[in-house]
N, C-alpha and C positions, 0 to 999 in steps of 0.2 A: 810175473806177479803183476796184479792190477795196482796202478798208482791212484791214490786217493788225493783229490784236490781239496786241501783243508780250507783254503780261502773261499773257494766256490761253495763248499757245504756250509761254511759259516754265514755266507751272504744269503744263501737260500733260507737258512733258519731265520736270519734276521728279517728277511722280507715276509716270512710267514707271521712272525711277531708283530711287524709293522702292519700288516693287513688286519690282524686281530685287534690291535690298538686302534686302528682306524674305525673299527666297527663299534667301539664303545665311545660314544660322544657324550659330552656333558649335556644335561637336560636344559631345555630352553627356560629361561627365568619366568616365562609366562605359562609354562606347561601345568604347574600345579594349580594355578588359578582357573585355567580352562577345565582341568579335571574337576575341581570343586564346583565350578559353574555348572558343568554337565551333570554332576551328581544332584546338585540343588535343583535343576530343571526337571531331572528325572523324578526326584522326590516330590516336587510340586505337581508334576503330571500325575504321579501315582496318588497323591492326596486328593487332587481334583477328581480323579476317576472314582476314588472310593467315596468321595462327597456325592458325586452325581449318582453313583449306584445306590447310596444310602437314601437318597431323596426319592429316587425312582421306586425303590423298594417300599419306602414308607407310603408313598402315593398309590401303590397298586396292591398292597397286601390285603388279603381277604380272610384267610383262615388264621387260627391262633399260632400254628407254628410259623407261618409267614410273617405274622406281626412280631413274634419274638425274634426271629432272624433279622428282620429289618430294623428293630430297635436296638439290637446288639451291634449291628453294622453302624447304626447312627451314633451309638455311644463311643465306638472306636473312632469314627470319623470327626465328631464335634468336640471331643474331650481334649481341649487345649486351651491356652490362654492368650492366643494371637487374636487381638481385636480386629485387625484388618482381614484376617481369614473368616472371622465370624460375620463380618460385614459382607463378604462374598457369599456366605451361606445364606444370609437374608436376601441378598440380590437373586440367588438361585431358588428362591421361594421355599426354603426349607420350612419356614414358619407356616406357610399355607398347607404344606403336606402334613405337618404335625397336627395342625388345627382340623383338617379333614379327618385324619386318623382318630383323634381324640373324640370328635363328634361321633364317629362310627362305634368306637368302643363303648361310649356311654350309652348310645341308642341301643346297642346289642345287650348291654348289661341290664338296663332297666326296662326295655320295652319288648325285646324279642324273646330272651331266655326266660323272663318271668320266673325267676327262682323264688323259692320260698323266703319269706322275710328273715326268718332266723338264720338260714343259710347265708342270706346276703349280708347279715351282720358281721360275718367273720372278717372280711376286708374286701377292698376293691381289688380287681384283677391287677396282677403284677405290670401288665402292659400299660395300664394307665398311669401308674407310678413311673415307670420308665419314660413314658411320653412326657410327662411333666418335667422330668429331670433333663430330657433333651431340650425342652424350651429354656430351662435354666442355662444350659450350655450355649446355645446359640445367642441368648440375650446377653452374653459377654461382648457383644458388638458395641459400636459407638451409639451415642444418644440419638444421632440423626437416623440411624437405621433402626432402632427402637421405635422412633416416631413413624417411620415409613412402614414398619411391621404392624404397628397399632392401627394405622389407617387401613391396612389390608385385612387384618384378622382381629383387631382388638375388640370390637363389640361382640362378635361370636365367641371369642375366647374368654371374655369376662363372664359371659353367661355360663360357659362350660365350667370354668374355675369356681364359680359361685355355687354351682350345682354340686361340685365335689366337696367343697368346703362344708356346705350345708349338710351333706350326707356324712362326712367324717365327724363332724362335731355332734351330730345327732347321737352317736354312739358313746359319747362321754356322758357321765351322769354327775349331777343333776342337769337337766336341760334348762338353762336360766332364762331363755328367751321364749316366752309362750308363742310369739308370732312364728317362730321357726319350728314348733313342735310338729312331727309328722306322726299322725295317728297309726300309720302303718308299722312304724318302728317302735314297739313296746318293749320295755326292759325293766328290771327291778330298779328301784329308786336309789339304792346305796351300792351299786356295783359297776364295774366297767366290764362290758362284753368283749371278750378277745377270743377270736376263733381258734387259734392254734398257737403253737410255740412262737411263730415269728409274726403272727398277725398283728399283734400290738405294736411292734417295732415298725412294721410296714404301714400301719394306719398313721402313726406319728410321722413317718417320713413323708407320706403322701400329702398330709395336711401342711407340713413344712414347705414342701416343694410348691404346692398351689399357691400359698401365701407369699412365697418368694418370688414368683413370677409377677404378682401384683406389686410386690415391693419394687422390682425392677422397673416396672411401667412408672411407678410414682416418683422414681428419681428424675423423671423428665417432667419438668414443671408445666409444659404445655399440655400434658395429658391428664393432669389431676382434675381439671374441671370436668371432662367427659366421665372420669371415674366417679367423681362426686354425684353425678346426675343418675348413676345406676341405681335401680330401685332396690336392689337386694344387697349391694356391697356394704353400704354403711351399717345396715343392720347385722350383717354378719361380723363385721369389725367389732361392733359393741359386744355381741355375744361372746366372742373369743376373749376379749379383754376382761369381761366380768367373771369368767371362771377363775376359781382360786389358783394361785401359784402351784405348780407341780401336778395339776389336774391335767392340763393340756400342755404340749410342748412349749417351753419358753420362747423359742425362736418363731413359732407361728403367732404367739401373742405379740412379740415385739415387731414382727413384720406388719402386722395390721395397725399397731399403734403409730409406727413409722409413716405408714400410708396416711393416716389421719393428720399427722404433724406436717407432712409435705403438702397435703391438700390446704391446710390452713395457712400456707405461705402464699396462696393465690387469693386475692381479694375477692374475686367473684365466688370462690368457694366458701369464704368465711360465713356469708349469709346462709348459704345452704347447710353448713354444718351447725351453725347456731340455732337454726329453726328445727333441726332434726331431733325428735323426742329422745331424751336420755343421753345423747351424745356428750354434752357438757358434763353431766354427772358421772359418766363412765371415764372420761379423761381425768377428772378430779380424782376418781377412785384410783386410777393408775398413778397419779401423782402421789397418792398417799400410801403406796405400797411400801416404801422404804421406812416410813415413820413408824409403822407398826412393829418393825423388828429393830430394836435399838442395838447399839454397838455392844452393850454387855451381853446380849443374847447370841452374838455370833462368836463362833470358836475359831475361825480362820478367815483370812482376807478374801479367799476364793468365794466365800458366802455373800460377800458384798456385791460382787460383779453384776449378777443379773438383776437384783432389785434396783441398784444404782443406775444401771443402763436403762432399765425401764422408767425410772424416776426422771431421768434426764431427758429422755424423748417426750414423756408426758408434759414436763414443764415447757419444753420447746413448743408443743402444740398449744398449751394454755397461753403462752406469750403471744402467739399469733392470733389467737381467739379474743385476746383481751382488748383489741383496738376499738371495736364498735362500742358506743356508749351504752347500749342496752345490755351488752355482755358484761361491761364493768359493774353494773348494778347487779346483774344475776350472780357473778362470781363473788361479790362482797357477801352476798347472802348465804353462802355455802360454808357452814362451820368446818366441815372436814377439810376443805380446800385451805381455809385460813389457818388451821392448826398445822397442816403439812407445810405450808409456806413458812410459818414461824419456825418449825423444826428445821427445815433445810437452810434457811438464812442463818440460823444459829449455829450450824455445823462449823467446827473449826478443825479441819483435818490436819492442820499443822501441828496440832497437839497429839495426833495419833501416831504412835511410836511405830516405826517399821512399815508404814503404809507404802504399797508399791506406787511407783510414779503414775502408772496408768490409771489406777483407782483415784489417786489425789487429783489428777487432771479432770477425771470425769466428775468427781464430787465438786470441784471448783466450778466447772461449767454448769453443772446442775444448780448450784447456789446462784450463779449470776442469772440464769433463766428465771429462777423463782423470784429474785430480786427485781428483775425487769418486769415480770408479771405484776408484782405488787405496785411498782412504780406506775404502770398503766392504769390499774384499777384505783389507785390513790387519787387519780384525777377526776374521779366521780363526783356527783353532786355532794353538797355538805353533809347530809344525812348519812351517806355511805362513808365519808371521811371520818365521822364521829364513831361509826361502828368499828372501823378498822383500828382506830386508836384505843377504843374501850373494850375490844374483844378479849374476853378471858383475862380481865384485869390487866390489860395491856402487854400481853405476850408478844405482839408484833413490834411494839415499841422496844421492848426488851431485846429482842432479836436483832432489831436494827442497831441498837446501841453496841451489841456485841460485835456486829459486822463493822461498825465505825471505828472499832479499836483494833481491828485485825491488821497488823503491819505487813503480814505476809501476803495479802491480797489488796493492793490498792484500788483495783477496779471495783471490787466489792465495797470498799470504803466509800468511793465516790458515789456509787449507786445508792447506798444507805442514805447519804445526805440528799440526793436527788428525790428519794421517796419521802423524806421528812419535808422537803420544800413542797411537794405536791399535797401533803396532808394538811398544811396550815390553812385555817379558815376561822371564822368567827365561832364555829361549833366546837372546834377542836383546840383553840389557843389555850384554854385552861388546863387540859389534859397534857398538852405538850410542854407547857411551861412549868408544871408542877411534877413532871416525871423526874424521879431522883437523879438520873444520869444525863438525860438527853440535852438540857440546856448548857450544862458544863462541857459536854463533848462538842457542842456547836462553837462555844467560845475558844475552846483549846484548838480546834481545827482552824479557826480564823487566825488565832495568835500564831500558830505554827506555820501557817502558809503566808503570813506577812510579817517577817521578822523586822525589827527596827534597826535601821542603819545608825552608826555612831552619831552621825550629824543630824539625825532626826528624819532623814528621807528614807525611801525604800531602797534596799539593796539593789545592786545591778544584776547583770546576767549571771554572775557567779554566787549570788546569794541563794539561800535555800529555795528549791523549786516550789513554785506555788501549786497549791491544790486548786480545784475549781472554785468559783464564787458561790456554790450552793450553800455552804454553811452561813456565810454572811447574808446571803439573800434571803435564807430562811429566818434569820434574826430580824432582818428588816421587815419581812412579811408579818412576823409576829408582832412587831411594834405598831404596824398599821392597824391591827385589830386588838390592841392592848386595852382599849376602853371596855371590852367585854370581860376583862380579867377581875378577879377578886382582888382585895387589897394586897394580900400576901403574895399572890401570883404577880401582881403588877410590880412589887418591890423586887422580887427575884429577876424579873425581866429587866428592869432599870439597872440593876447591878450588873447584869450580864452585858448590857449595852454600853455601860460606862467603861468596863474592861476593854471591850472591843474598840471603843473610840480612842482610848489611850494607846492601845496596840497599834492602831492605824495612823495614829498622829493627828487625829481630827480635833 
């Protein structure tokens, strides 16, 4: 009989297990990092390869199928929110490839195919829309790269985009700018020509995309001067803004209004904008959009958003345009603008129950822009100061008094007193003094900002926080021209000054 050595068998089995255990080692603490780094590098290489392929395809495509394939690849490659990667796309001259393709597509559409005008009214080819959308995507880059791109393709791209915008707005009716009317494109006066089921939406999207590219250029302050010098751009901006609300896409209208507002931030552009025919009237019209639809006519807060946003951007533009003396005089002479300023300054959103914070902030900003605009134009010559005070039985003074009593917006309160200070002169002293509220509000502001200390001196740093000196300086300025006042007005002013002197311990 065979003897079985148990100990030997056990040892052999143990050795097998030891060998198995030896083969299963714990992972290196850096192994996961290396794998992730490898995947990241692989993904980056893959993304870069797709980007290069997309740019090459965009630069070399000729036929329509090739265009659509290249644009589809481009949408997949450029559709992200990584600014540094968009910078790389600009460095890879994706903008040049897109500009070259857009130029070819427009040339083919308008010069080679020579389609019938009625057929062309349907919509621009989808390739043009996708091309514009790709520009939007790659211009998610840094402002430095947008500047570099503008230097490379900007002048040519501006011309192409203006051509697209001009073609698109021609198909809306009525054409409000005779200078842009194209006799080849005739259509009934009271209709919108839409070619197919989706042609209207595509038309709107193409217009929004083209204006959005210009919007992205205008975000870079150094580019606005070159944009303002473009011979067609300002005219197109005016045309789009002048169309009634809901006739053309709101975003397209707001994009061009934003462009004008950013141009007006540049001093050299202000003179160009101011001298351009109908531009001031157009921006004043945009500032008036919210006034024509009052709170009682709106049924939901959502209906406030677009007109209020439009209003806010318009007043930002007007504020920047109101610096030159000649513009102050021009703006004072515009009844519609003065009515709009009075309306916006008189808004008290704190009394609107349930207003969303976003809308409240936007309304507050709009009000401050309007007030700052009025402050600037109130420094015009005496004749213009008098017109501001007497306009529509003093509605601007009434609005200023309303703002001066707003405890929820101290900045608006301060600005209202600054406007009043600028309005004081020999021509206006009677109107200001005899206003039923204004003089009392100045006295109250001085009294509340300079509380008496028990020993007769001013309080220390723990006393009530002082407002600016504007209310007191306004009263002093009124006293300097008091000899122009009637007897009744002089008595009112003297009484007000005596209260102030008592309050300040004089």
